[in-house]
C-alpha positions, 0 to 999 in steps of 0.5 A: 508437524509443519513441513519445511514448505509450510514454514518457509513463508513464515521464516521469510516474513520474519527475515523481511521484518528484521531486514527493515527493522520491524520488531516481531510483535510490534504495533506496526507489524500488528497493524500491517497484518490487520490491514491486509487490504492495503497490501503495503506493509513495512518491509519489501515494497518491491514485493508489494509492487509485484503483487499489485501488478499481478492483481491489476493484470487479473482485473485492469478495469477495477480502479481500486487495485491501482492504489496499491501500486501507487502506495508501493511506488511511493514508498520505493521512491518512485514519486513521479509514477506514484503521483501520476497514478494518484492524480489519474483517477480523480473523480472516479467511483472505486469502492462502495461508491466512494470516490478515488479521493476518499479511498486514498485519504482513508488509506493515507490515514491508515498508513500514518497510523501504522507509522508509514508516511511520505511527503507525497501523501501531504501533497496529494491530499492538498491537491485533492482538496484544491481540486487539482 
C-alpha cells in the first residue's frame, strides 16, 4: 500500500496538469512523460527552470544542460534571457558531437510535436540558418 509520501508527487503532478489544462492521459502528457530529456513539460515552467538551474550548478561546463534553462525561460516569457542562451553556444559541440544548433533544432521539433510552440523558436532557427 503506497504511503502518503509516495503518493504526494503523483497528486502534485495531477494538480499541475489540471492547473495548466493538460488532460490526464492526453497525447501531450504522454509525449512529455516520454521526453524526459527535455525537462520542460506542459505545466510548471518555474519548476523546470529551478531543475535546470540545479543541474547546471552540478556541472556548469556541460553546455547541453543550458538548453533546458533556455526552454523554461522561453515558455515563461523571459524571451531576452532565452534568446541570449540560445545564441551564446553557437558552434559548440554539446551531445554526441552534435552542434548546439542541431540539438536545439531537434528539441524544437520535439516540443512542437508535443504541442509546445513559441515565436522565439522560429526566430532562433532562422538565426541559426543565417549563421547569425
